[in-house]
Each structure stands twice: as structure tokens, then as C-alpha cells.
Residue frames relative to the residue before (quaternion, step in Angstrom):
aa qw qx qy qz dx dy dz
X 1.0000 0.0000 0.0000 0.0000 0.00 0.00 0.00
X 0.3521 -0.7257 0.5533 0.2078 3.59 -0.93 0.92
X 0.2919 -0.7690 0.5452 0.1618 3.58 -0.64 1.10
X 0.6546 -0.4959 0.3902 0.4164 3.56 -1.31 0.32
X 0.6564 0.5318 -0.3106 0.4357 3.57 0.97 -0.91
X 0.6847 0.4704 -0.2951 0.4721 3.60 0.90 -0.91
X 0.6290 0.5291 -0.3322 0.4626 3.58 1.05 -0.71
X 0.6522 0.5097 -0.3057 0.4704 3.57 1.01 -0.85
X 0.6379 0.5296 -0.3210 0.4578 3.57 1.01 -0.85
X 0.6543 0.5035 -0.3124 0.4698 3.57 0.98 -0.84
X 0.6452 0.5190 -0.3170 0.4625 3.57 1.00 -0.82
X 0.6558 0.5094 -0.3062 0.4655 3.57 0.97 -0.88
X 0.6435 0.5211 -0.3203 0.4602 3.58 1.00 -0.81
X 0.6515 0.5065 -0.3072 0.4740 3.57 1.00 -0.84
X 0.6476 0.5171 -0.3149 0.4627 3.56 1.00 -0.84
X 0.6413 0.5274 -0.3210 0.4555 3.58 1.00 -0.86
X 0.6433 0.5154 -0.3188 0.4678 3.59 0.98 -0.80
X 0.6475 0.5173 -0.3134 0.4635 3.57 1.00 -0.85
X 0.6437 0.5292 -0.3159 0.4536 3.57 0.97 -0.90
X 0.6813 0.4952 -0.2976 0.4495 3.59 0.89 -0.90
X 0.7276 0.4186 -0.2353 0.4899 3.59 1.10 -0.66
X 0.4413 0.7447 -0.4303 0.2559 3.58 1.27 -0.24
X 0.7571 0.1537 -0.0991 0.6272 3.58 1.01 -0.84
X 0.2389 -0.8227 0.4970 0.1383 3.61 -0.05 1.25
X 0.4144 -0.6976 0.5296 0.2470 3.55 -1.15 0.63
X 0.4141 -0.7016 0.5244 0.2477 3.55 -1.07 0.76
X 0.7646 -0.3840 0.2570 0.4492 3.56 -1.33 0.01
X 0.6303 0.5425 -0.3479 0.4328 3.62 0.94 -0.78
X 0.6989 0.4581 -0.2762 0.4747 3.57 0.84 -0.95
X 0.6376 0.5143 -0.3375 0.4636 3.58 1.01 -0.72
X 0.6294 0.5224 -0.3283 0.4725 3.58 1.08 -0.71
X 0.6530 0.5077 -0.3092 0.4692 3.59 0.93 -0.90
X 0.6460 0.5194 -0.3128 0.4639 3.57 1.02 -0.81
X 0.6518 0.5118 -0.3069 0.4679 3.59 0.99 -0.85
X 0.6568 0.5023 -0.3041 0.4731 3.57 1.01 -0.82
X 0.6005 0.5542 -0.3534 0.4554 3.57 1.09 -0.68
X 0.6466 0.5179 -0.3126 0.4647 3.55 0.95 -0.87
X 0.6443 0.5435 -0.3205 0.4322 3.58 0.98 -0.85
X 0.7525 0.3583 -0.2094 0.5113 3.61 1.02 -0.74
X 0.6059 -0.6302 0.3280 0.3580 3.58 1.26 0.35
X 0.5164 0.6293 -0.4231 0.3979 3.58 1.17 0.55
X 0.2377 -0.7291 0.6195 0.1678 3.54 -1.27 0.46
X 0.1846 -0.8182 0.5342 0.1049 3.62 -0.17 1.21
X 0.6843 -0.4296 0.3609 0.4656 3.56 -1.27 0.06
X 0.5066 -0.6336 0.4866 0.3244 3.57 -1.13 0.61
X 0.6771 -0.4781 0.3483 0.4377 3.61 -1.20 0.26
X 0.6569 0.5041 -0.3309 0.4526 3.62 0.95 -0.75
X 0.6470 0.4946 -0.3203 0.4840 3.58 1.02 -0.70
X 0.6239 0.5347 -0.3322 0.4631 3.56 1.05 -0.76
X 0.6517 0.5076 -0.3112 0.4699 3.56 0.95 -0.87
X 0.6367 0.5188 -0.3257 0.4683 3.60 1.05 -0.75
X 0.6381 0.5157 -0.3249 0.4704 3.59 1.01 -0.77
X 0.6349 0.5175 -0.3257 0.4722 3.58 0.97 -0.83
X 0.6432 0.5296 -0.3101 0.4580 3.56 0.99 -0.88
X 0.6713 0.4976 -0.3031 0.4581 3.59 0.87 -0.93
X 0.6557 0.5044 -0.3102 0.4685 3.57 0.99 -0.82
X 0.6799 0.4884 -0.2885 0.4647 3.57 0.96 -0.87
X 0.6424 0.5428 -0.3271 0.4309 3.59 0.97 -0.86
X 0.7524 0.3665 -0.2031 0.5083 3.56 1.08 -0.70
X 0.3672 -0.7373 0.4798 0.3024 3.59 1.31 0.13
X 0.0659 0.8675 -0.4903 0.0521 3.53 1.01 0.89
X 0.1569 -0.7896 0.5906 0.0556 3.52 -0.91 1.02
X 0.7781 0.1668 -0.0789 0.6005 3.58 1.13 -0.70
X 0.0370 0.8089 -0.5788 0.0962 3.58 -0.54 1.22
X 0.1948 -0.7457 0.6263 0.1173 3.54 -1.14 0.77
X 0.0893 -0.7785 0.6205 0.0321 3.55 -0.94 0.95
X 0.1739 -0.7718 0.6055 0.0864 3.57 -0.74 1.08
X 0.7642 0.2248 -0.2158 0.5647 3.54 -0.19 1.33
X 0.1577 -0.8339 0.5252 0.0626 3.58 0.14 1.31
X 0.1042 -0.7992 0.5758 0.1374 3.56 0.88 -0.98
X 0.7115 -0.4070 0.3179 0.4766 3.58 -0.98 -0.84
X 0.7055 -0.5226 0.2511 0.4076 3.57 1.20 0.48
X 0.3860 0.7384 -0.4863 0.2632 3.61 1.21 0.08
X 0.7324 0.4056 -0.2444 0.4892 3.58 0.64 -1.07
X 0.6071 0.5729 -0.3512 0.4241 3.58 1.10 -0.67
X 0.6462 0.5069 -0.3193 0.4729 3.58 0.98 -0.82
X 0.6376 0.5203 -0.3304 0.4621 3.59 0.94 -0.87
X 0.6669 0.5025 -0.3020 0.4599 3.58 0.91 -0.91
X 0.6673 0.5111 -0.3036 0.4487 3.57 0.85 -0.96
X 0.6628 0.5157 -0.3053 0.4489 3.57 1.03 -0.73
X 0.6876 0.4404 -0.2900 0.4991 3.57 1.25 -0.27
X 0.6035 0.5953 -0.3418 0.4057 3.56 1.22 -0.47
X 0.6540 -0.4784 0.4100 0.4188 3.52 -1.35 0.20
X 0.6357 -0.5669 0.3727 0.3683 3.55 -1.18 0.57
X 0.7223 0.3824 -0.2397 0.5240 3.59 1.19 -0.46
X 0.4219 0.7376 -0.4412 0.2887 3.57 1.27 0.21
X 0.2300 -0.7578 0.5978 0.1241 3.54 -1.26 0.56
X 0.2388 -0.7581 0.5966 0.1107 3.54 -0.92 1.04
X 0.1510 -0.7551 0.6335 0.0756 3.56 -0.75 1.10
X 0.0135 0.8322 -0.5505 0.0644 3.57 -0.42 1.22
X 0.1764 -0.8207 0.5433 0.0116 3.54 -0.81 1.13
X 0.1687 0.7673 -0.6053 0.1282 3.57 -0.98 0.88
X 0.4690 -0.6803 0.4853 0.2858 3.56 -1.15 0.57
X 0.6877 0.5007 -0.2773 0.4465 3.59 1.19 -0.49
X 0.3657 -0.7528 0.5127 0.1916 3.57 -0.47 1.24
X 0.6589 0.5234 -0.3189 0.4361 3.58 0.92 -0.87
X 0.6321 0.5177 -0.3361 0.4684 3.59 0.97 -0.76
X 0.6776 0.4919 -0.2919 0.4623 3.56 0.94 -0.86
X 0.5828 0.5578 -0.3761 0.4559 3.57 1.11 -0.57
X 0.6505 0.4964 -0.3087 0.4850 3.58 0.99 -0.83
X 0.6566 0.5223 -0.3116 0.4461 3.57 0.91 -0.94
X 0.6261 0.5423 -0.3425 0.4433 3.59 0.97 -0.81
X 0.6453 0.5092 -0.3054 0.4807 3.57 1.02 -0.83
X 0.6559 0.5175 -0.3091 0.4544 3.58 0.96 -0.90
X 0.6361 0.5316 -0.3335 0.4490 3.60 0.95 -0.81
X 0.6513 0.5001 -0.3118 0.4779 3.58 0.99 -0.82
X 0.6682 0.4996 -0.3037 0.4601 3.58 0.91 -0.89
X 0.6500 0.5022 -0.3096 0.4790 3.58 1.18 -0.54
X 0.5906 -0.6239 0.3420 0.3807 3.58 1.29 -0.02
X 0.5469 0.6149 -0.4060 0.3974 3.59 1.21 0.24
X 0.3978 -0.7163 0.5145 0.2530 3.61 -0.72 0.99
X 0.6812 -0.5137 0.3258 0.4074 3.61 -1.16 0.51
X 0.6294 0.5721 -0.3337 0.4064 3.59 1.08 -0.66
X 0.6097 0.5642 -0.3541 0.4296 3.59 1.24 -0.27
X 0.7592 0.3002 -0.1829 0.5477 3.60 1.22 -0.22
X 0.1234 -0.7283 0.6675 0.0939 3.52 -1.23 0.64
X 0.0948 -0.8318 0.5468 -0.0104 3.54 -0.19 1.34
X 0.0536 -0.8163 0.5741 -0.0346 3.55 -0.51 1.26
X 0.2368 -0.7668 0.5845 0.1198 3.54 -0.82 1.07
X 0.5086 0.6253 -0.4730 0.3558 3.53 -0.78 1.04
X 0.6203 -0.5094 0.4300 0.4134 3.54 -1.32 0.10
X 0.5330 -0.6800 0.3970 0.3098 3.56 -0.69 1.10
X 0.6887 0.4939 -0.2972 0.4399 3.58 0.88 -0.89
X 0.6293 0.4817 -0.3381 0.5076 3.59 1.29 -0.18
X 0.6894 0.4896 -0.2700 0.4606 3.58 1.10 -0.74
X 0.6370 0.5938 -0.3353 0.3594 3.59 0.86 -0.95
X 0.6396 0.5292 -0.3584 0.4270 3.66 0.90 -0.69
X 0.6519 0.5210 -0.3183 0.4498 3.61 1.18 -0.40
X 0.5982 0.5643 -0.3622 0.4387 3.60 1.25 -0.17
X 0.5870 -0.6502 0.3763 0.3016 3.54 -1.10 0.81
X 0.5368 -0.6283 0.4724 0.3064 3.54 -1.12 0.77
X 0.8781 0.1055 -0.0620 0.4627 3.56 -1.11 0.75
X 0.5161 0.6881 -0.3775 0.3430 3.57 1.23 0.40
X 0.7167 0.4650 -0.2332 0.4645 3.58 1.24 -0.17
X 0.4334 -0.7165 0.5037 0.2124 3.51 -1.18 0.77
X 0.7972 0.0371 0.0178 0.6023 3.57 1.13 -0.62
X 0.0737 -0.7572 0.6472 0.0483 3.55 -1.10 0.78
X 0.1144 -0.7918 0.5989 0.0354 3.56 -0.75 1.11
X 0.1579 -0.7981 0.5798 0.0442 3.55 -0.72 1.14
X 0.1224 0.7514 -0.6382 0.1146 3.56 -0.67 1.17
X 0.2883 0.7971 -0.4575 0.2689 3.49 0.91 1.10
X 0.6896 -0.3878 0.3731 0.4847 3.53 -1.34 -0.19
X 0.5868 -0.6087 0.4010 0.3526 3.56 -0.99 0.85
X 0.6135 0.5752 -0.3486 0.4138 3.59 1.02 -0.74
X 0.7157 0.4299 -0.2431 0.4938 3.59 1.21 -0.49
X 0.3601 0.7641 -0.4795 0.2377 3.61 1.25 0.05
X 0.7027 0.4855 -0.2897 0.4319 3.57 0.67 -1.08
X 0.6829 0.4766 -0.2875 0.4732 3.58 0.87 -0.93
X 0.6378 0.5273 -0.3255 0.4574 3.59 1.07 -0.73
X 0.6393 0.5074 -0.3205 0.4809 3.59 1.03 -0.77
X 0.6311 0.5240 -0.3319 0.4657 3.58 0.99 -0.78
X 0.6555 0.5018 -0.3071 0.4736 3.57 0.99 -0.85
X 0.6365 0.5367 -0.3269 0.4471 3.58 0.99 -0.83
X 0.6042 0.5647 -0.3534 0.4372 3.58 1.03 -0.76
X 0.6892 0.4667 -0.2701 0.4839 3.58 1.03 -0.79
X 0.7053 0.4993 -0.2690 0.4253 3.57 0.94 -0.91
X 0.6905 0.5171 -0.2887 0.4153 3.59 1.01 -0.80
X 0.4441 -0.6305 0.5666 0.2902 3.52 -1.20 0.63
X 0.6129 -0.4938 0.4207 0.4510 3.62 -1.19 0.22
X 0.7623 0.2893 -0.2466 0.5239 3.58 -0.77 1.03
X 0.5120 0.6343 -0.4207 0.3982 3.57 1.29 -0.07
X 0.3953 -0.7501 0.5015 0.1717 3.55 -1.22 0.56
X 0.2146 -0.7260 0.6428 0.1165 3.51 -1.12 0.88
X 0.0090 0.7686 -0.6397 -0.0045 3.58 -1.07 0.78
X 0.0710 -0.8011 0.5942 -0.0020 3.57 -0.81 1.04
X 0.2728 -0.7747 0.5523 0.1429 3.57 -0.67 1.11
X 0.7600 0.3800 -0.2780 0.4479 3.56 -1.14 0.66
X 0.3452 0.7939 -0.4497 0.2198 3.57 1.24 0.39
X 0.6071 0.5431 -0.3682 0.4482 3.61 1.23 -0.07
X 0.3203 -0.7758 0.4881 0.2396 3.60 1.30 -0.11
X 0.7016 -0.4806 0.2696 0.4518 3.54 0.86 0.97
X 0.6919 -0.4706 0.2687 0.4771 3.57 1.19 0.54
X 0.6095 0.5967 -0.3362 0.3993 3.59 1.28 -0.07
X 0.4158 0.7652 -0.4387 0.2215 3.59 1.26 -0.27
X 0.7682 0.3697 -0.1966 0.4843 3.59 0.99 -0.78
X 0.5547 0.6065 -0.3854 0.4194 3.57 1.29 0.13
X 0.3297 -0.7808 0.4900 0.2039 3.64 -0.30 1.17
X 0.6258 0.5453 -0.3406 0.4416 3.59 1.20 -0.42
X 0.5935 0.5654 -0.3652 0.4412 3.59 1.23 -0.33
X 0.0744 0.8250 -0.5491 0.1110 3.57 -0.32 1.28
X 0.3275 0.7378 -0.5248 0.2701 3.60 1.15 0.48
X 0.6891 -0.5238 0.3134 0.3906 3.55 -1.19 0.59
X 0.6682 0.5134 -0.3135 0.4378 3.58 0.88 -0.92
X 0.6764 0.4887 -0.2996 0.4625 3.58 0.86 -0.94
X 0.6519 0.5150 -0.3135 0.4600 3.58 0.92 -0.87
X 0.6443 0.5250 -0.3188 0.4557 3.59 0.99 -0.82
X 0.6591 0.4869 -0.3061 0.4847 3.58 0.92 -0.89
X 0.6539 0.5255 -0.3137 0.4448 3.57 0.89 -0.94
X 0.6743 0.4911 -0.2961 0.4652 3.58 0.94 -0.85
X 0.6350 0.5248 -0.3290 0.4616 3.58 1.05 -0.73
X 0.6554 0.5083 -0.3015 0.4703 3.56 0.92 -0.95
X 0.6663 0.5031 -0.2959 0.4641 3.58 0.96 -0.88
X 0.6570 0.5254 -0.3174 0.4377 3.58 0.92 -0.89
X 0.6531 0.4947 -0.3139 0.4797 3.59 0.99 -0.81
X 0.6477 0.5307 -0.3186 0.4442 3.58 0.96 -0.85
X 0.7589 0.4104 -0.2069 0.4613 3.57 0.93 -0.91
X 0.5574 0.6124 -0.3911 0.4016 3.59 1.25 -0.17
X 0.4294 -0.6947 0.5179 0.2546 3.57 -1.03 0.78
X 0.6043 0.5787 -0.3487 0.4223 3.58 1.29 -0.14
X 0.7459 0.3469 -0.1996 0.5324 3.59 1.26 -0.14
X 0.1830 -0.6980 0.6734 0.1609 3.53 -1.33 0.50
X 0.0505 -0.8842 0.4639 -0.0194 3.60 0.02 1.30
X 0.0023 -0.7355 0.6741 0.0676 3.49 -1.45 0.19
X 0.2866 -0.7266 0.5969 0.1831 3.55 -1.16 0.65
X 0.1940 -0.8220 0.5303 0.0738 3.56 -0.34 1.27
X 0.3360 -0.7776 0.5004 0.1789 3.60 -0.72 1.06
X 0.3958 0.6745 -0.5206 0.3426 3.55 0.56 1.21
X 0.8529 0.1057 -0.0824 0.5046 3.54 -1.10 0.72
X 0.8075 -0.2086 0.2004 0.5140 3.54 -0.85 -1.06
X 0.6308 -0.4962 0.3225 0.5019 3.55 1.33 0.19
X 0.0496 -0.8059 0.5898 -0.0100 3.57 -0.71 1.08
X 0.2108 -0.7521 0.6165 0.0994 3.55 -0.59 1.20
X 0.0046 -0.7987 0.6007 -0.0354 3.59 -0.66 1.12
X 0.0656 0.8003 -0.5914 0.0738 3.57 -0.97 0.82
X 0.3187 -0.7246 0.5817 0.1873 3.55 -1.11 0.77
X 0.4212 -0.7026 0.5221 0.2372 3.59 -0.94 0.95
X 0.3536 -0.7482 0.5266 0.1944 3.55 -0.72 1.10
């Protein structure tokens, strides 16, 4: 006998598959995703990428900061949503990953002037960026840096600018009160702090690994 719970789980799984396939990735993105796997990275899912493109396009983003370049998967999605004269500032500690991303950006048709690729620890680089000068900040960093990255985004974003944080589901544990590991607690506290702050208008988007999105008041 098929129970209500098992039927619901099957429906949710089918819906998740449909969501991930709704905006298909082209050869450039599939190549970047394959290269990410080769170097041991897990990039944003296609549904999360599509959401990032949507957020960038909705705000006519011209200046975007990305914390975590990876092999360029999320960067391509962001660039495809930004204005034609927009510049993506992307930060990562891994030179080799950025070398791959630079190649991917070119293959996606973006001239070098559309990206500013900075090698270094994000929390060391972010203080050097201008206050209130950015339309969108995307955080795809280590969970331990979530809180500091959100604080930096608050300073960097103009009023009406958008924060997006990948991994807001904490590996599916975010809603489990029994999950008290450091990573889950850190994500939970970050999500709660953004929700309760008067400086943000937030939503938790159920795409990919969970995308926390918030507009800067």
C-alpha cells in the first residue's frame, strides 16, 4: 500500500527534478560543472543558478560581488542576468580554480573587462571594496564565514541591493531541531539573524542547497 507520506515524497522528488531541468544549461555551463567536479567542488545547481540570474536581472545589476569563484558556474549565471555593461567582482583563494573560471567566462562570450577576478581570502578582500557600491552580493563561502560575509554585504550593498547566500538548507538539516552540529547551528543562526534584522527583507528560496535571499533596506 502506498502511504500518503511516500506519495508526497515521490511527488516532491519529481517536482525537484522538474525544477532543476526547467532552465537547461548550455555546453559552457556543463563544462564548468564537470570541471568543478574534477577539482572537488560542488557548484550551485541549475535551479539556484537560474534564481541568481533572475535576481541579477530583476535589479538590473551592474556591480556584483561573488564570494567563491569556483570554476565559474555561478559567475556565468550571474553575468547572464546582469546589465551588458556590468562587472562581476569574484573572490577566491584558489588560483587554479580562478584560472579555470577565467577560461569559462571567455568561452561564455564575456570579455575580460566584464570580470574582476581577485585572489585572496574574502574576509581580507571585502574591507577594500567600496561602501554602498554594489547591486548584488552572492555568498558561496565556507559556512564559518557566513556571518562575517553577511555583515560585509550589508555595508557593500546599496539600498535595494540583494544578498544571496548559497547552502541555506545546511545539507537538509536546517529544520531538524535535533541537528546541533556546528555547521548547522551556524547556518541556522545566520538565517535567523537576517530574518530578524530590520535592515533586510528576506526570503528562503527552496532551490538547490537552499538560497537565502534578502533585499537591503
